[in-house]
matplotlib code that plots the C-alpha trace (Angstrom):
import matplotlib.pyplot as plt

x = [47.9, 46.6, 44.2, 45.5, 43.6, 43.8, 41.0, 39.9, 42.3, 45.2, 45.6, 46.0, 43.6, 44.5, 43.1, 43.8, 42.4, 40.6, 38.9, 37.9, 36.5, 34.4, 33.1, 32.3, 30.4, 28.6, 27.5, 26.3, 24.2, 22.9, 21.9, 20.1, 18.2, 17.3, 15.5, 18.2, 17.2, 19.5, 20.3, 19.3, 21.6, 23.5, 25.0, 28.1, 29.1, 32.4, 36.2, 38.9, 39.0, 38.2, 34.4, 34.3, 36.5, 34.0, 31.2, 33.3, 33.2, 30.1, 27.5, 28.3, 28.5, 25.0, 23.8, 23.5, 25.1, 27.7, 27.1, 29.8, 28.8, 31.2, 31.1, 32.7, 29.7, 27.1, 24.0, 21.8, 24.0, 24.1, 20.3, 20.0, 22.5, 20.8, 17.4, 18.6, 20.2, 17.2, 19.5, 17.7, 20.1, 22.9, 26.0, 27.6, 30.4, 29.4, 31.7, 29.7, 26.2, 26.2, 26.8, 23.9, 21.7, 22.3, 20.3, 18.5, 15.0, 15.3, 15.9, 14.0, 16.3, 14.8, 17.4, 20.6, 23.4, 26.1, 29.7, 31.3, 34.4, 35.2, 33.8, 30.5, 27.3, 24.6, 22.2, 18.5, 16.8, 19.8, 21.0, 24.4, 26.6, 28.3, 25.0, 23.8, 26.8, 26.4, 23.0, 24.6, 24.7, 27.5, 25.1, 25.1, 24.5, 25.8, 23.1, 23.4, 25.0, 25.6, 28.9, 27.1, 25.0, 25.8, 28.2, 29.1, 28.1, 29.9, 28.8, 31.0, 32.0, 29.5, 32.0, 30.1, 26.3, 24.6, 26.6, 26.1, 26.1, 28.5, 27.7, 30.4, 29.5, 31.1, 32.8, 34.2, 35.7, 37.3, 39.0, 40.0, 41.6, 43.7, 44.8, 45.6, 47.8, 50.2, 53.7, 53.6, 50.2, 49.7, 51.8, 50.2, 51.4, 51.3, 54.6, 53.5, 52.0, 49.6, 48.6, 45.3, 45.6, 42.7, 39.3, 37.3, 34.4, 36.4, 36.3, 35.6, 38.6, 40.8, 39.9, 42.4, 40.1, 39.3, 42.8, 44.4, 41.9, 42.5, 46.3, 46.5, 48.2, 48.4, 46.3, 46.8, 44.0, 44.3, 40.9, 40.1, 43.7, 45.0, 47.6, 51.2, 52.5, 50.0, 50.9, 54.6, 54.0, 52.1, 54.6, 57.4, 55.6, 53.9, 56.7, 54.5, 55.8, 53.0, 51.1, 48.3, 47.1, 46.4, 49.2, 48.0, 48.5, 52.1, 52.8, 51.9, 54.2, 57.1, 56.6, 56.8, 59.9, 61.6, 60.7, 61.8, 64.6, 66.0, 62.7, 61.7, 63.6, 61.6, 62.2, 62.3, 61.6, 57.9, 56.1, 53.4, 50.8, 49.3, 46.2, 43.4, 45.4, 48.7, 51.7, 54.4, 57.7, 59.3, 57.3, 58.3, 62.0, 61.8, 60.0, 62.6, 65.3, 63.3, 62.8, 59.2, 58.9, 55.8, 54.1, 51.7, 48.5, 45.3, 41.6, 38.1, 35.1, 33.7, 36.9, 36.7, 39.3, 42.3, 42.8, 46.5, 49.8, 52.8, 56.5, 59.5, 59.6, 62.5, 64.2, 64.2, 66.3, 69.5, 68.0, 69.3, 67.5, 66.0, 64.3, 63.1, 61.5, 59.6, 58.3, 57.2, 55.3, 53.1, 49.9, 51.3, 49.9, 46.7, 46.3, 45.6, 42.2, 41.7, 41.6, 42.5, 42.2, 42.6, 40.3, 39.5, 36.0, 35.8, 39.5, 42.3, 45.1, 48.7, 50.9, 53.4, 53.3, 52.2, 48.8, 46.1, 42.6, 39.7, 40.7, 38.3, 38.4, 36.8, 37.2, 35.5, 35.4, 34.6, 31.1, 28.6, 26.2, 25.3, 22.7, 19.2, 20.4, 19.6, 20.0, 23.8, 24.2, 25.9, 29.1, 29.4, 29.9, 27.6, 30.3, 30.9, 33.8, 33.5, 34.3, 36.4, 36.4, 40.2, 42.4, 45.5, 48.4, 50.0, 53.2, 54.7, 55.2, 51.6, 52.0, 49.2, 49.9, 46.9, 47.0, 44.0, 40.4, 38.4, 36.7, 40.0, 41.8, 42.3, 41.5, 43.3, 43.2, 42.1, 45.0, 44.8, 46.9, 47.3, 46.7, 48.2, 51.5, 51.7, 50.8, 53.3, 56.1, 55.3, 55.3, 58.9, 60.0, 61.8, 59.5, 56.2, 54.2, 51.1, 49.8, 46.5, 46.0, 42.6, 41.3, 39.8, 37.7, 39.7, 38.3, 40.8, 41.9, 38.7, 40.6, 44.0, 45.7, 45.8, 47.9, 47.0, 50.1, 50.7, 54.3, 56.2, 56.5, 59.2, 59.7, 59.3, 58.7, 57.3, 55.1, 57.9, 60.3, 57.7, 57.0, 60.7, 60.9, 58.1, 59.6, 62.3, 59.7, 56.8, 56.1, 55.3, 51.7, 51.2, 52.5, 50.0, 49.2, 48.5, 49.8, 47.7, 49.3, 47.0, 47.4, 45.5, 43.9, 40.3, 39.9, 37.2, 35.9, 38.6, 41.6, 41.8, 42.1, 38.6, 39.2, 35.5, 35.6, 38.7, 37.2, 34.1, 36.3, 38.4, 35.7, 35.6, 39.4, 40.4, 43.2, 45.7]
y = [-4.4, -5.7, -8.2, -9.5, -11.7, -13.1, -12.3, -14.8, -13.2, -13.7, -10.0, -9.1, -7.0, -5.5, -3.2, -2.4, -3.8, -0.5, -1.1, -4.5, -3.1, -0.6, -3.0, -5.7, -3.2, -2.0, -5.6, -6.0, -2.8, -3.8, -7.3, -5.7, -3.3, -6.3, -7.8, -10.2, -11.5, -12.9, -16.6, -16.2, -18.2, -16.4, -18.8, -18.1, -19.8, -18.2, -18.7, -17.3, -13.5, -10.3, -10.4, -13.8, -12.5, -9.6, -12.1, -13.9, -10.7, -8.9, -11.7, -12.6, -8.9, -8.5, -11.4, -13.7, -17.1, -17.4, -20.7, -21.4, -23.8, -26.3, -25.5, -28.8, -30.9, -32.4, -30.3, -32.6, -32.4, -28.6, -28.5, -30.8, -28.6, -25.3, -26.7, -28.4, -25.2, -23.1, -20.5, -17.3, -15.3, -16.3, -14.4, -15.9, -15.2, -14.3, -17.1, -19.6, -18.8, -22.0, -23.9, -22.2, -22.8, -26.6, -26.6, -23.2, -24.6, -27.1, -24.5, -21.6, -18.5, -15.2, -13.1, -13.7, -11.2, -11.6, -10.6, -9.2, -11.3, -11.3, -7.9, -8.9, -7.2, -9.2, -10.8, -10.2, -11.9, -11.3, -8.4, -6.8, -7.2, -3.9, -2.0, -3.8, -2.5, 0.9, 1.3, 1.3, 4.7, 4.0, 4.5, 0.8, -0.2, -3.6, -5.9, -7.4, -10.8, -13.4, -15.2, -18.5, -17.4, -19.1, -17.2, -19.7, -23.0, -25.6, -28.9, -32.0, -33.1, -36.1, -38.8, -41.1, -40.5, -37.2, -34.1, -32.9, -29.4, -28.0, -24.7, -22.5, -19.9, -16.5, -17.8, -20.9, -18.8, -16.4, -19.1, -21.1, -17.9, -17.4, -21.0, -20.8, -17.7, -19.2, -19.9, -23.7, -23.7, -21.7, -19.0, -16.0, -12.5, -8.9, -9.2, -12.3, -12.8, -15.7, -17.5, -19.3, -22.1, -24.2, -23.2, -20.8, -23.2, -26.0, -26.5, -22.8, -21.7, -23.3, -20.3, -18.2, -15.2, -14.7, -15.2, -13.0, -10.2, -10.6, -10.2, -8.1, -10.5, -9.6, -12.3, -13.5, -15.3, -17.3, -16.8, -19.8, -20.4, -23.1, -24.7, -25.1, -22.3, -19.8, -20.7, -20.2, -17.0, -15.5, -16.8, -15.0, -11.8, -11.1, -12.4, -15.1, -16.4, -18.9, -20.9, -23.4, -26.3, -30.0, -32.5, -33.0, -29.3, -29.5, -32.6, -30.5, -27.6, -30.0, -31.5, -28.0, -27.1, -30.2, -29.9, -26.2, -26.0, -22.6, -20.9, -20.3, -18.4, -18.1, -14.9, -16.6, -19.8, -20.5, -22.2, -24.5, -25.7, -28.9, -30.8, -32.7, -36.1, -37.4, -36.0, -38.5, -38.1, -38.0, -34.9, -33.2, -33.9, -32.7, -29.5, -28.7, -28.7, -26.0, -23.8, -24.8, -26.1, -28.3, -28.4, -31.3, -30.4, -32.4, -31.5, -31.9, -29.7, -30.8, -29.3, -25.9, -27.5, -27.2, -30.1, -30.9, -29.0, -30.7, -30.1, -30.8, -30.5, -28.7, -31.9, -33.3, -30.7, -32.6, -35.9, -37.2, -35.7, -39.1, -39.3, -35.7, -36.3, -39.3, -37.0, -34.3, -36.9, -37.6, -35.5, -33.8, -33.2, -31.6, -27.9, -25.5, -26.2, -29.5, -32.9, -36.1, -39.7, -43.0, -45.9, -49.5, -50.0, -48.3, -48.1, -45.9, -47.5, -47.7, -44.7, -47.0, -45.6, -49.0, -49.8, -48.4, -47.4, -45.0, -41.3, -39.1, -35.3, -32.8, -29.0, -25.6, -25.4, -29.0, -29.5, -31.1, -32.2, -31.8, -29.2, -30.6, -34.2, -35.9, -39.4, -38.7, -38.1, -41.5, -39.8, -38.3, -40.2, -39.4, -37.3, -35.2, -36.8, -36.7, -40.0, -38.9, -42.1, -42.1, -44.9, -43.7, -44.5, -42.1, -42.0, -40.7, -37.3, -37.0, -37.3, -38.8, -40.8, -41.6, -45.2, -44.8, -43.8, -46.7, -47.2, -47.3, -49.9, -53.2, -56.3, -59.3, -62.8, -61.3, -58.8, -55.0, -53.2, -49.5, -48.0, -44.7, -46.2, -48.0, -44.9, -42.7, -45.2, -45.6, -41.8, -41.9, -43.8, -41.5, -42.4, -42.1, -38.9, -40.1, -43.3, -44.6, -48.0, -49.7, -53.0, -55.2, -58.3, -61.5, -65.1, -66.4, -63.4, -61.4, -58.3, -57.6, -54.3, -52.9, -49.9, -47.3, -45.4, -42.2, -41.9, -38.7, -37.3, -39.2, -41.7, -45.5, -48.2, -51.8, -53.5, -55.8, -52.8, -51.0, -54.2, -54.7, -51.1, -51.6, -55.0, -53.1, -51.6, -54.0, -57.7, -59.7, -60.2, -56.4, -55.7, -54.9, -57.9, -55.7, -52.4, -50.4, -47.5, -44.5, -41.0, -39.5, -40.5, -39.3, -36.7, -35.4, -31.9, -30.6, -32.4, -35.6, -39.0, -40.4, -44.0, -45.0, -44.5, -46.6, -49.3, -49.3, -49.2, -52.3, -54.2, -56.9, -57.3, -60.7, -62.1, -64.4]
z = [0.8, -2.5, -4.1, -7.4, -9.8, -13.3, -15.9, -18.6, -21.1, -18.6, -18.0, -14.3, -12.2, -8.9, -6.1, -2.6, 0.6, 1.0, -2.2, -1.1, 2.1, 0.3, -2.3, 0.3, 2.4, -0.7, -1.4, 2.2, 1.9, -1.6, -0.3, 2.7, 0.4, -1.7, 1.3, 2.6, 6.1, 8.6, 7.7, 4.0, 1.8, -1.0, -3.4, -5.6, -8.9, -9.5, -10.1, -7.9, -8.2, -6.5, -6.8, -5.2, -2.4, -1.9, -1.3, 1.4, 3.4, 2.3, 2.6, 6.2, 7.2, 6.0, 8.2, 5.3, 4.7, 1.9, 0.0, -2.5, -5.3, -6.8, -10.5, -11.5, -10.2, -12.4, -13.1, -11.1, -8.1, -8.3, -8.5, -5.5, -3.5, -4.4, -3.5, -0.3, 0.9, -0.1, -1.7, -2.2, -4.4, -6.7, -7.8, -10.9, -13.3, -16.9, -18.2, -16.1, -17.3, -19.5, -16.3, -14.6, -17.6, -17.2, -13.9, -13.7, -14.5, -11.7, -8.9, -7.5, -7.2, -6.4, -8.1, -10.1, -10.3, -13.1, -12.4, -15.6, -15.0, -18.8, -19.4, -20.9, -19.8, -18.1, -20.6, -20.6, -17.6, -15.2, -13.1, -13.4, -10.3, -10.7, -11.1, -8.0, -6.0, -7.6, -5.9, -2.5, -0.7, 1.8, 4.7, 5.9, 9.4, 10.3, 11.7, 15.1, 14.7, 17.4, 17.2, 16.8, 13.8, 10.5, 8.2, 5.4, 4.0, 1.8, 0.6, 0.4, -3.1, -3.0, -3.8, -1.6, -1.7, -2.0, -1.2, 2.4, 3.8, 6.4, 8.1, 9.6, 12.3, 12.7, 15.8, 14.2, 11.3, 13.7, 15.7, 12.6, 11.2, 14.4, 14.3, 10.6, 11.0, 13.6, 12.4, 12.4, 10.5, 7.3, 8.9, 7.2, 8.2, 7.0, 5.1, 3.1, -0.3, -0.5, -3.6, -3.1, -5.7, -4.3, -5.7, -3.6, -3.8, -2.1, 1.7, 2.7, 0.4, 3.1, 5.3, 3.4, 2.5, 6.2, 7.5, 4.9, 5.6, 9.4, 9.2, 6.1, 3.7, 0.0, -1.7, -5.3, -7.2, -10.4, -11.8, -14.0, -14.8, -12.4, -14.7, -13.6, -15.9, -14.6, -11.0, -11.6, -13.5, -10.6, -8.0, -10.0, -10.9, -7.5, -5.2, -3.6, -0.3, 0.5, -2.0, -1.1, -3.2, -3.4, -4.3, -7.9, -8.5, -7.1, -9.3, -12.3, -11.1, -10.5, -14.0, -15.5, -13.5, -14.5, -18.3, -18.4, -15.8, -17.0, -17.5, -13.9, -11.2, -8.0, -6.1, -2.7, -0.9, -1.3, 1.7, 0.3, 2.7, 1.0, 1.8, 0.1, -0.1, 1.0, -1.0, -1.8, -0.1, -3.5, -4.3, -1.1, -1.8, -5.5, -4.8, -2.1, -4.8, -6.7, -3.7, -2.8, 0.7, 0.9, 4.3, 4.8, 6.6, 6.8, 7.1, 5.5, 4.6, 8.0, 9.8, 8.1, 6.9, 9.2, 11.6, 11.7, 11.3, 9.7, 9.8, 11.9, 15.7, 17.3, 18.6, 15.1, 13.4, 13.8, 12.5, 9.2, 6.3, 5.3, 8.7, 8.4, 5.1, 6.5, 9.3, 6.7, 4.7, 7.7, 8.2, 11.4, 14.8, 16.0, 15.3, 18.2, 19.8, 17.8, 19.5, 17.6, 18.4, 16.6, 17.7, 17.3, 18.6, 22.0, 22.6, 21.4, 19.6, 20.7, 19.8, 18.1, 14.6, 13.3, 14.8, 12.6, 13.5, 12.7, 12.9, 14.8, 15.4, 17.7, 18.0, 18.0, 14.2, 13.5, 12.4, 14.8, 12.1, 8.5, 7.3, 7.5, 7.3, 10.6, 9.0, 8.8, 12.5, 12.9, 11.6, 15.1, 18.4, 21.3, 22.9, 19.8, 17.9, 14.2, 12.4, 9.5, 7.5, 7.4, 8.8, 10.5, 12.8, 15.3, 17.3, 20.6, 19.1, 18.2, 14.5, 12.4, 9.3, 7.1, 6.0, 3.6, 3.4, 4.9, 1.6, -0.3, 1.8, -0.1, 1.8, 0.2, 1.7, 5.1, 5.2, 4.7, 2.0, 2.0, -1.5, -0.4, 0.6, -2.8, -4.7, -3.0, -3.5, -7.2, -7.7, -6.4, -9.5, -11.9, -14.9, -13.0, -13.1, -11.3, -9.8, -8.3, -6.8, -6.3, -5.1, -7.8, -7.1, -7.3, -7.3, -4.7, -2.6, -2.5, -3.7, -5.3, -5.9, -9.4, -10.2, -12.8, -13.9, -15.8, -17.1, -17.6, -21.1, -23.0, -20.1, -20.3, -17.6, -17.7, -15.2, -14.2, -13.6, -11.4, -9.4, -8.8, -7.7, -5.1, -3.9, -2.2, 0.2, 0.3, 1.0, -2.1, -1.2, -1.0, -4.5, -7.3, -9.4, -12.5, -13.9, -16.3, -18.2, -19.0, -20.3, -17.2, -14.0, -13.4, -10.7, -8.5, -8.8, -6.4, -8.0, -6.0, -7.7, -8.4, -7.3, -7.4, -11.2, -11.4, -9.3, -11.6, -14.7, -13.7, -11.8, -14.5, -14.7, -15.9, -13.7, -15.3]

ax = plt.figure().add_subplot(projection="3d")
ax.plot(x, y, z, "-o")
ax.set_aspect("equal")
plt.show()
């Protein structure tokens, strides 16, 4: 099997799993020779490519803890994260040295190894990654590792307060990999080709490096090129069967497919596990027409990240297609070994698909606390349930449907309005490319919904037209009172809509 990746100049590199094994083992030996002790943190500041994959395997095999850094965070946040984790070593792409320089003097790293991702040698003051691996003799003895020892660490994106560290054990990663490989989950197998679109610094790379290595799946990596055209090029050229990414990625892919309908001919149906936020039903329908079957899953950094599995149950196969699409737009049911519950206060809510409550999760790969942050322990109940911060409903079939993040719900005149439902409905309008809805202070109703809309190229729509479009599905009091048309919606470091910035931007909105 192969590992395939894109270089900065868009050329393609590839090698075998045998090469991956030898290089990851060499990294483990080189780190051990460098003095790595069990539990030491090795940070990475890298795009998606082969060397990053080597760290996913080599660092934990040496007894270290792989700590992926989110290269899209602010320098002050990166400095905080490196210091809080007490990272000892750093492995960084040559193209990301400017990012490192933005916070380097604020951290204490013992050694820094530079990966020649673009082919440039390591500058003075840094060590060359290839030379570091070249010092390995091949005589490496794996250290004794307990299944509960730490193997990896990832920090939350910090959209609310300081980023918080989540530690994954060897045991939790193995169990998560087994669950991810089953058919109704990611469904990875030896005959598949998986494209990992999601950044490898996001949520444990969705567990894909570990699961792909476990079952022998050919893995395709985009490097720094995560645009729609690059995604489609790799799907076509490498025969991708499974591609994983957040909804905003797939919105871009759909836009490219619709703008250039004769350009892309997919070699097969592509199964597309999708998480990060709720994809609109309209997106699921549209991608189906192009041979991309979006599978809605849900999880968080704290859940490794897999927590639910989406799709159609066997008894639903004969349902009308409209009903099937409604089911596919839900977040699905609990993945193997994971428990879910939806609560109000001390009681679980009715499974009536309409009563909303706080979503909580528990399982063998769900975090039981944040790294060195006892003040955050209130996120867990005394009996070990993690309070996700999501508001959800569930039904008799066990399907969860996220209503909103608790911080994104809009409370107007004492009634709750789901921003997610409004957004997904708006993105079903033929002229709308993207939409985000936020609550804005209102003198009479406390808050009212304001919609920020990005139109498709060459398309036109008015606020009155969009409000009438929504009126077919929502009560009058739920409709946005204002529509703002923008060229883009701000995003978080992992591609989600950054609603906190929109709330700040429109906090002083003057209602008519």
